[in-house]
C-alpha positions as CSV (number, residue, x, y, z in Angstrom):
1,R,0.1,28.2,-20.7
2,P,-1.3,24.9,-22.5
3,I,0.0,25.0,-26.2
4,R,-2.3,23.1,-28.4
5,C,-2.8,23.7,-32.3
6,L,-6.5,22.9,-32.7
7,A,-6.4,22.7,-36.2
8,D,-3.9,21.3,-38.9
9,H,-4.3,24.6,-41.1
10,L,-3.0,26.6,-37.7
11,S,0.4,24.8,-37.6
12,P,3.1,26.9,-39.0
13,L,5.4,23.4,-38.9
14,K,4.8,21.0,-41.7
15,G,3.9,17.6,-40.6
16,K,3.2,19.0,-37.3
17,G,-0.5,19.7,-35.9
18,P,-3.0,18.9,-33.4
19,G,-1.2,15.1,-32.6
20,E,2.2,16.8,-32.2
21,I,1.5,20.1,-30.4
22,D,0.2,19.7,-27.0
23,F,1.6,20.5,-23.9
24,V,1.6,23.0,-21.0
25,V,4.1,25.4,-19.9
26,C,4.8,26.1,-16.1
27,R,6.5,29.8,-15.9
28,E,7.5,31.1,-12.7
29,N,6.0,34.6,-12.5
30,T,7.2,36.8,-9.6
31,E,11.2,36.5,-9.3
32,D,13.9,36.0,-12.1
33,A,15.1,39.6,-13.9
34,Y,11.8,40.7,-13.8
35,A,11.8,41.2,-9.6
36,G,13.2,44.9,-10.6
37,I,16.4,44.5,-8.4
38,G,18.8,46.4,-10.1
39,G,19.8,50.0,-11.9
40,F,22.0,51.9,-13.5
41,L,25.6,54.0,-12.9
42,K,26.5,56.8,-14.8
43,K,23.8,56.3,-16.8
44,D,23.7,58.6,-20.1
45,T,27.3,59.0,-19.9
46,P,29.7,57.1,-22.0
47,D,30.8,55.1,-19.1
48,E,27.2,54.1,-18.2
49,V,26.8,50.5,-16.1
50,A,23.2,48.9,-16.1
51,V,22.6,46.1,-13.8
52,Q,19.9,43.7,-13.8
53,N,20.0,41.0,-11.1
54,M,18.0,37.6,-11.4
55,I,16.1,36.9,-8.4
56,Y,15.7,32.9,-7.3
57,T,14.0,31.9,-3.9
58,R,13.2,28.2,-2.8
59,R,10.3,28.8,-1.8
60,G,9.4,30.6,-5.4
61,V,11.0,28.1,-7.1
62,E,9.8,25.0,-5.1
63,R,6.1,26.5,-5.9
64,I,6.4,26.1,-9.6
65,V,8.4,22.7,-9.6
66,R,5.6,21.5,-7.4
67,Y,2.7,22.6,-9.2
68,A,4.6,21.4,-12.6
69,F,4.9,18.0,-11.4
70,E,1.5,18.1,-10.1
71,T,0.3,18.8,-13.9
72,A,2.3,16.2,-15.3
73,R,0.7,14.0,-13.0
74,K,-2.8,14.7,-14.3
75,R,-1.6,14.4,-18.0
76,P,-1.9,10.9,-20.0
77,R,2.0,10.8,-20.3
78,H,3.7,11.9,-17.2
79,K,6.1,13.7,-18.0
80,L,7.7,16.9,-16.8
81,T,10.9,18.5,-18.3
82,L,12.9,21.5,-16.7
83,V,14.4,24.2,-19.0
84,D,16.8,26.5,-17.6
85,K,20.4,27.6,-18.3
86,A,22.8,25.8,-15.5
87,N,25.6,25.5,-18.3
88,A,26.1,29.3,-18.0
89,I,24.0,30.5,-15.3
90,A,25.1,29.6,-11.9
91,A,21.9,30.2,-9.8
92,H,20.3,28.1,-12.2
93,D,21.7,25.3,-9.8
94,L,18.9,25.9,-7.3
95,W,16.3,24.9,-9.9
96,R,18.1,21.3,-10.6
97,R,18.7,20.9,-7.2
98,T,14.9,22.2,-6.4
99,F,13.7,19.8,-9.2
100,A,15.6,16.6,-8.3
101,E,14.5,16.9,-4.7
102,V,10.8,17.5,-5.5
103,G,11.1,14.7,-8.1
104,L,11.7,12.0,-5.5
105,E,8.2,12.6,-4.2
106,Y,6.6,11.8,-7.3
107,P,8.0,8.6,-8.8
108,D,5.3,8.3,-11.6
109,V,6.2,11.4,-13.5
110,Q,9.2,10.6,-15.7
111,T,11.7,13.8,-15.6
112,E,14.2,15.4,-17.9
113,V,16.1,18.8,-18.1
114,A,16.7,20.9,-21.2
115,Y,19.0,24.2,-21.9
116,V,16.5,27.0,-23.0
117,D,18.6,27.2,-26.4
118,A,17.7,23.5,-27.1
119,A,14.2,23.6,-25.7
120,G,13.5,26.5,-28.5
121,M,15.3,24.5,-31.3
122,W,12.8,21.6,-30.3
123,M,10.0,23.4,-29.9
124,I,10.0,23.9,-33.5
125,K,11.8,20.6,-34.5
126,N,9.9,17.8,-32.3
127,P,7.1,19.7,-30.4
128,E,5.8,16.2,-29.9
129,S,8.6,15.7,-27.4
130,F,7.3,18.0,-24.7
131,D,4.2,17.2,-22.2
132,V,5.0,19.6,-19.4
133,I,7.5,22.3,-19.4
134,V,8.5,23.9,-15.7
135,T,11.0,27.1,-16.4
136,T,11.9,30.6,-15.2
137,N,9.9,33.8,-15.6
138,L,12.3,35.2,-18.1
139,F,12.3,31.8,-20.2
140,G,8.8,31.2,-19.6
141,D,7.7,34.6,-21.2
142,I,9.6,33.6,-24.6
143,L,9.1,30.5,-24.7
144,T,4.9,30.7,-24.2
145,D,5.3,33.1,-27.3
146,L,7.1,30.9,-29.4
147,G,4.1,28.3,-28.4
148,A,1.3,30.6,-29.1
149,I,2.4,30.8,-33.3
150,L,2.7,27.0,-32.6
151,Q,-1.1,27.1,-32.1
152,G,-1.6,29.5,-34.9
153,G,-1.0,33.0,-33.2
154,L,-1.7,35.2,-30.6
155,G,-4.8,34.9,-31.1
156,I,-5.8,31.8,-29.4
157,A,-3.1,31.7,-26.7
158,A,-4.7,31.9,-23.1
159,S,-3.2,31.9,-20.0
160,A,-3.5,31.5,-16.3
161,N,-1.8,33.6,-13.5
162,L,-2.4,31.1,-10.6
163,N,-2.4,31.8,-7.0
164,P,-3.8,28.3,-5.5
165,G,-6.0,29.3,-2.8
166,K,-6.2,32.8,-3.7
167,V,-7.1,35.2,-6.2
168,S,-6.1,34.0,-9.7
169,M,-6.2,36.0,-13.2
170,F,-6.6,34.3,-16.8
171,E,-6.4,36.6,-19.8
172,P,-5.3,36.2,-23.1
173,I,-1.4,36.3,-23.3
174,H,-1.8,39.2,-26.0
175,G,-3.4,41.3,-23.6
176,S,-5.9,44.3,-24.1
177,A,-4.9,44.7,-27.6
178,P,-6.0,48.7,-27.4
179,K,-5.0,49.6,-30.8
180,Y,-8.3,47.6,-32.0
181,R,-10.3,49.2,-29.5
182,G,-13.9,49.9,-30.6
183,L,-12.7,48.7,-34.4
184,G,-14.3,44.9,-33.8
185,K,-11.5,43.7,-35.1
186,A,-10.1,41.9,-32.1
187,N,-10.5,38.0,-32.8
188,P,-12.2,37.4,-28.9
189,L,-11.1,33.2,-28.7
190,A,-8.0,33.9,-26.8
191,A,-10.5,35.2,-24.6
192,I,-13.0,32.5,-24.6
193,A,-10.3,30.2,-24.1
194,A,-9.1,32.1,-20.8
195,G,-12.6,31.5,-19.6
196,A,-12.2,27.9,-20.6
197,M,-9.3,27.8,-18.3
198,L,-11.2,29.5,-15.4
199,L,-13.8,27.5,-15.5
200,D,-11.8,24.3,-15.8
201,Y,-9.8,25.5,-12.6
202,V,-12.8,26.5,-10.3
203,G,-14.0,22.6,-10.9
204,E,-16.5,23.5,-14.0
205,K,-14.8,20.7,-16.1
206,D,-17.9,19.8,-18.5
207,A,-18.3,23.7,-19.1
208,A,-14.6,24.4,-20.0
209,A,-14.7,21.0,-22.5
210,R,-17.9,22.7,-24.0
211,I,-16.3,25.4,-24.9
212,E,-13.0,24.1,-25.9
213,G,-14.6,21.7,-27.9
214,A,-17.2,24.8,-29.7
215,V,-13.9,26.5,-30.5
216,E,-12.1,23.7,-31.8
217,R,-15.1,22.5,-34.1
218,L,-15.4,26.3,-35.3
219,L,-11.7,26.2,-36.4
220,V,-11.2,22.7,-37.8
221,S,-14.3,23.7,-40.0
222,R,-12.7,26.7,-40.8
223,R,-16.3,28.6,-40.1
224,I,-13.4,30.8,-38.4
225,A,-11.0,30.6,-40.5
226,S,-8.1,32.3,-38.7
227,V,-7.5,33.1,-34.9
228,G,-6.3,36.7,-36.4
229,T,-7.6,39.9,-37.3
230,D,-7.7,38.2,-40.7
231,S,-11.2,35.9,-40.1
232,G,-13.0,38.2,-42.0
233,L,-15.8,38.3,-39.1
234,S,-15.5,40.7,-36.6
235,T,-15.2,40.4,-33.0
236,S,-19.3,40.2,-32.4
237,Q,-19.3,37.6,-35.2
238,I,-16.9,35.3,-33.7
239,G,-18.3,35.6,-30.5
240,D,-22.2,34.8,-31.8
241,L,-20.7,31.8,-33.8
242,V,-19.0,29.8,-30.5
243,V,-22.5,30.9,-28.8
244,S,-24.4,29.5,-31.5
245,E,-22.2,26.3,-31.9
246,L,-22.6,25.5,-27.4
247,K,-26.1,26.1,-28.1
248,T,-25.9,23.6,-31.0
249,S,-24.3,21.1,-28.8
250,A,-26.3,21.1,-26.0
251,A,-28.9,20.5,-27.8
252,T,-27.7,17.8,-29.7
253,A,-25.7,16.2,-26.6
């Protein structure tokens, strides 16, 4: 999940804008409490017990940690932060040990660790302190929604569900927004940004950069006033503006 604020007026933070809000969250997406291991005892009685297990495997943790190191290595700052709750969740020691061991292979990447509660605070107070974050499925789900607000809202938040070497999926983090179906109100910028991520992932980096640049120019100039449903433009009108900007940039290149 890239978290990048494209225009000053989109940021909800005083004095923090495009220069300060630019980082990536790598979220493990197959394990943790979302694996569905658990259940109920004595359901719908006064003695009801609900259990949900957090499951982490060395294979799953190392896969995302290694990907995060590779991501940090490609970015200018070469910095990676592990976000966990190892002081309260003993199982997160697996994350700490894996992070330290894999980190030995990446001496060029600066590393740090942060508890999730502190990381949430720092995302608001000092978003510029982050470059790449790697974290669990549960914490990643929460932190990336917080990150979407730092960008301006869910309407600009794109994500990639990556399975290197196999089929991957690119989507807005807000999903399909069925309540706006057929109304022409949904802002398509997050879907367009997800398309740019797909192009970048398959090696079409110039095309991806052109789309990202077109969206950024439209937002900075306020030709698209917001990333929500209150932009005053329909879904098609926003799409047409992006296409027009792409054509203009191609003609002047």
